[in-house]
N, C-alpha and C positions, 0 to 999 in steps of 0.2 A: 730900125724904124726912124732914127733921127735924120737919115738921108731923105726921107719922104716928108718928114714933118719937123721943121726947125723948132717947134715948141717943146719937143722931147729932148732937145740937146742938153739943156741944163740938168734934167733928171738923169740922163745917161752919165754925165760927169759925176754926179753925186754917187750913183751906183758904183762907178769905177773906184771912187775913194773908199766906199764901204768894203769892197772886195779886198782892197789892199790892207785895210785894218783887220779884216777877218783872217787873212793869211798871216799877219803878224801875230795875232792872238793864238792862232792854231800852232804856230811855231813855238811860242813861249810855253803853251800847255804841254806840248810834246816834250820839251826840255824838262819841265817840272815833273812830268810823269816818269821820265827816265831817272831823275834824281831820287824818287821815292824808294824806300826800303820795303818792298812788298814781302809779307810773311803769311802765307795761307794758314799755317798752324796757329799763329797768334790770333788771326781773324776768327778761326773756328772756336778758339777758347773764349774770346770775347762774346761771340754770339751765344755760346753755351751758358756763360755767366749771366747774360741779359735774360735768357729764357728762365734760368733758375730764379732770378730775382722777381721776374714777372709772376712766376708760379707762387712764390711766397707772398707777394702782395695780394694776390687773388685769394689765397687760402686763409690768410689771417686778417684781411681787410685793413691793412696798414699801407703806408707809403714806403718807398724804397729807403728813405732816410731812417725811418723807424726800424725797419728790418736790419739795416746795417748797424744801427746803434745797439740793437739787441745782440747781434752776432759779436760785436766787439766786447760787450759786457760778459757774454757767455764764455768767450775765449779767455778773458782775464780770470773769470771764476774757475774755469777748468784748469788753467795753469796753476792757480792757487791751491786747488784741491790735490792736484797730482804732484806738484813739485815742492810744496812748502812743508818740509819735514818738521821744522820748528813749530809751525802752527798745529800740526797733528799732535806733537808732543804736548803742546799747551792744552789742546782739547782733551787729551787723555787725562792729564793732571786735573783739569777742571771737573771731568766726569768722576774721577776717583774721590775728589774732595766733596762733591755733591752727594755721592753715594755714602760716604762716611757720615756726613751731616744727616742724611736720611736715616741711617741706621741708629744714630743717637736719638733722633726724634721718635723713631719707632719704639726704641727701648723705653724712653720716658713715657710714651703713651701706654705701653704694655704695663709698666709699673703702676701707673695711675689707675688703669682698669683693674688690675689685681687688687689694689687697695680698696677701690670703690666696690668691687664685686662682693667682698665679704660683708660690708655694711649694707649693701642693697639686698643681698640674700637674707640677712638677719631681719631686716625691716619687713620684707615681703612675708617671710615665715611667721613673724609676729602678727601680721595682719590676717593671715590665713587661720591662725588660732581662733580669731574672733568671727570667722566666717564658716564655722562648723567643720573645719579641717584642722583639729588640734594637734594631730600627729604628723601632719605633712611637713616636709622639709624641702626648701628650695635652695639650690646651689647654682653656681655659675662656672661653666667650663670654658677656659681660655686656652686656645691652642693655636699653633701655626703649622704651615705646610712647607716641608723642605722641597727645594727645587732639585730637579735632576742635575747631575754633574755637567757643567758647561753651560747651564741655562742662566738667565739673568735673575738676580736676587740680591738681597742685602744680608749682611752677616749680623745676627743678633744672638747673644749668648753662645757664640762659637758655632752657630748653625746658619747656613745660607737658606733663607726662607723667601717665600713669595710675599710681595708687598703690593699695596694698592693705595687709593686715596684715603682709606680709613686706617692705614697702618698695616701691620703684619698679622693681626690677630683674627681668629675666628671665634666669636663669642656665642655660646649656646646656653639657654636656660634649661636647667634640669629640675625634675620633680620626683621626690620619693613620697607617694601619697600616704603611706603608713609605715610603721616600724618594720624593719626587715626587708622592705622593698628596695631594690637598687635604684639609684637615681637614673632616670631616663629622660631623653629629650621631651620637652613639654608636649609636643604634638603627638608623641607616641605613648606617653605615660599618664595621660589624664583623660577622664571622660568628658562629655560635653559640659556637664555642670561644674566639674572641677576646673576645666579650662576657663570657663567664664569667671569663676571665683579667683583663680590665679590672675587673670587679666585685671579683674577689679582691684585686687590687692596691689598689683604692679602700678596701676594708674593712680591709686590713692597715694602710694609712696611718691610717685612722680608729679602729683597734683601741683599745678601752677608752673611747672617747668616744661611739660610736654606740649608741643604746639598742635596736637590733634584737636580739631574743633568739635567733633561729635563722636559719641560712643554709643554703640548699640549692644545691649546685653540681652541674651536669651538663655533661659534655663539657669540663670545665675543663682536662683534659689532652689534648685533641684535637690530634693532629699533633706531639706532643712525646715525648721519651724521654730516657733517660740522665740526664745531669746536670740538665737542665731539669726533668725529672719529679721528681727529688729536691728541687729548689728549690721546686717547687709543693707537694709534700708538707710541706716544712718550713714554708712560709708558712701553709698550712692549719692545721697544728698550732699555730702562733703565734696565729692568729685564734681557735682553739678554746679558748684560755686565758680569753677574755672573753665567749664566746658558744657556743651549741650549733651545730656544723657537721656537716652531712650531705652526703656526697660520693658520687656514683656514678662509679666508676672501673674501668678494666681494667688499670691499671698497678700493678705491685707496689711500685714506688718511692713511689707516693702512698699505697697501702693500708697500707704498713708504718708510716706516721706516725700512723695512727688509734689512738685510745684503745681503740676496740672495732671489730672487723671483722666484718661480716655477709656471708654468702654467700647469694645469691639463685639458686636452681636450679629447673629444671623436670623433672618426671618424667612418664612416659607409660606407661600399662599396656596400650596398644593401643586403648583406647576413650576414656579421659579424660586430658587433660593438666592437671597441677596445678603450681602454683608454690609454693615454700616458702622460708622464711628460716631460716638456721642461724647461731648465734653461734659464731665460731671463736676458740678459745683454745688455748694451749699447742702441742702437737704438730699439732693440726688446722690451726692458723694457719700454722705453718711449712710443712706439706704443701701448703696452698692457695697460699701465696706461691711455692713451688717450681713448682707447676703453672703459675702465671701467668708465671713467668720463662722456663721451658723447655718447658712443655707436658708435662712428665713429673713425676709426684709423687715418684718414687723416685730421681731424679738426685742423686747426692751433691754434684756441683758446684752444682746449683741450690739444694740444701738449705743449703749453706755460704753461698751468696750471700744467701738468704732470711734466715738467721740474722744475717748481717752487716748487712743492711738494718734488721732489728729492733733490733740493737744500736746502730746509728747513730741511729735514731729515739729510742731511750731515752736516748742520750747527749745529744741536743738538748733533751729534755724536762727 
């Protein structure tokens, strides 16, 4: 076209120069490509590695640097666990030392429990004598369970036994309610009333040291009366100095020792039966204690006895 239009002559010259430059670049690129060491297997390995890294970053929500750092740490730890025999020997020695120390502590705890068990059993038995169970005897059984051969355990007194956070002992409270009766676990060898009285005796012995904030006694006065009932009331009041004590009772000798007496009564209008609770104070309390004593609210003798019971309870307080 430059032959027909002189204005295109300059552009044609410039295009000619560009063509020469492109040919030079193409020649140099061809030489560069010939010098490259092409390895299809290496390329495939790199692509596979990139795919694996991308999958890990998507799975764990981390970047490639974090994944690579974790891999490096994991490899070092694996090498340590698999190849460091000295470290394994050190860990075995540490385990054996800790197990020996554990056995010593367990033995000391067992010895302390056995020493305390006799004192505790004697104190609870003494309390039961004042709670209308004069012939009852409480004892403590301390035992341990041997582990099967090859199982994990600690050696105490030459026996490999089960251990836990509380030591190696299994502690059980036993009761012989009358002479000639074999000691049996408290849950199997006591009636409801006996169980409540044993519980009361235990808590009186533990008074001030047991963290239980509230006690609920039902039938603790079953089958007793007179002096024994007074002793039960007195011990309940003693326990109430360190915890809240709720007692269901039909005995005035027990009710008189309460800081607050509540009356539970039912009413029936012929169609609906309702239960209500009333706080008894002053004259109402004396009247209720009289009724509990003699079945008569207006008995002067019963009133005098009720007032005497209240005075005795206040005197103990």
